N, C-alpha and C positions, 0 to 999 in steps of 0.2 A: 620621802626617800629612805631606803632601808640602810642599814649600817654598811652591808656590802656595796651598795651603790655609792656612798659616801667615801668609802675607802678606795674605791676604784675610779676616782675622778681625774687621774692623770695617766699618761701613758707608762710612766715608770711604775707606778703602783700596779697597773694592769700586768705588765710584764713580769713583775715580782710575784704576783698572785699566780700567773701562769706557771712559772718556775716552781713555786711551792706546791702547787696542784700536781704537776707532772711528777715531782719528787714523792709526793704522798702515794700517788698511784703506783710508782715503781716499788716503793717500800711495801705496800699491800700485796702487789703481784708476787714479790719474792717470799713474803710471809706465807701467802697462799701456796706457792710452789713447794715451800718447805713442809707445810702441813700435809699436802697431798703426798709428797714423797715418803713422809713418816707413815702416813696411813697405808701406803702401798707396801712398805717394808713390814709393817705390823701384820697386814693381810697375808703377804707371802710366808711369813713365819707361822701364822695360825693355819694355813693351808699345808705347809710343810709338816707341822706337828700332827695334824689331822691324817695326812697320808702315812706318816710313820706309825701312828696308832692303829690305822686300818691294816697296816702290813704286820702288826703284832709286836712291834718293838715296845719295850718298857719305857713309857713316857716319863716316869719319875726319874729313872736312871739317865735318861736323855737330858732332862732338866738339870740335874745335878752336874753332869759332864760338861754341859754348855756353860755353866756358871764358872767351871774351872779352866776349860780350854778357850783358846783364841786362834781363829783361823783366817787365813787369806787364801783363796783358792780360785782356780779358773771355773767357769761355768759347768764344764763337765770334768769330773774327776775320773781318770782312767786307772783303775787299780792295777792294770798290767804295766804302767809306767814304773820302771825299776826304782828310780830315784825317789819318786813320790811314795811309792810303797815302802821304801827304806825309811822315809821320815816317820811314817806311821808305825813301822816295826819298831824303831828306835825309841819312839814315845811310849809304846806298849812296854817295851823292856824297862824304861825308866819308871813308869808307874808301878810296874811289878817288882821293882828294887833290884834288878839285874843291872847294876851300874857298871860292872866290870865289863859288860859286853858292848857298851856304847862309848862313843868318843867324847861326847860332851853332856853335860847335866842339863836337863830341860829348865831347871830353875835358874840357870846362867846363861843359856843360849836358846834362841828360837831355832828350830830345824826349819830347813827350807829347800827350795829347788829354784833355779834361776835359769833364764835364757840369756845367752850372750853371743852376739855375732851370729854365726851359722850353728852354734852349738845350743841344743835345746835340752832342758830338763837335766841340768847339771846340779848335783847336790851342793848346797851352799848354807851352812849353818853359821849363825852370827850372834854376837852378844846382843842383849836387848839394847835398844837405842842406837843401833848401827845398822849398816846394809852393805851389800857388796860394792866394791870399787867399780866393777865392770858389770854390765848386765842388769836385768831387773828380775825381782823375785816374782815367781808366778804362783808359788804355793808355800805357805809358812804355817807352822804350828808352834804355838807357845802357850804360856800360862797367862791367864787374865791378871792374876796377881803372884807373881813369882816369889814373893816374900811370905805368902800365907803358908802355914803349916797344914798340909792336906790330911784329911781323915781317911780312914780305911775305906769307908763308903764312897768318899770322892775319888780315891784311886781306883776302886773297883768299877765305879761308874764310868770313869775316863777309859778304862781298858775295855769295858763292854761297848761304849760308844766307838772307839777306834776300831775294834774287831768288826763291828757291824758296818762301820763307814768303809772299811777295807773291802768289804764284799761288793760294794757299790750299790746296795740295796737302801741304805739308810740315807735320807735326804738330810744333809748337814747344814747347819747355819754357817754363814761366813760374813766376816766384817770386811767390807771393801777397804776401809782405811785401817791399816794396822798400826797399833801403837808400838813402836820400836823402843 
């Protein structure tokens, strides 16, 4: 008799083994699903960067900007949407140092757009770690590390990225879960 056969000599032991095996299968499936999801995200990012490179965008500036910026956005960004465009424009002004032309500082607030009831694409800026009382954010732009002192290269890269993004030609990265 094997160890497994000795251990499974009663109905209770067999039922316990079945439950443990099912739990192990569920855990393995979740681990596998997470690994596949991460690989798909990695592949999508590589394909996006490849397309941006083929389109003639400066990949080193894109990398710098994506280390600075944090996005949540719809699948399709419409640069004609006034409030979404306003978010981009205000961020460009902030990065270029024109603080007197914008309402809130990007190192204190995330810029965003929300949908509420029948009203779509309403401008909705919020402190980090907060969200609107009503409606849901559909597009936000913030800093990955709002406490970091940005270099001139980082500011210039962010301006370049946002200007290219605004045209609708740059394929931007987006984090689906935004850290407020």
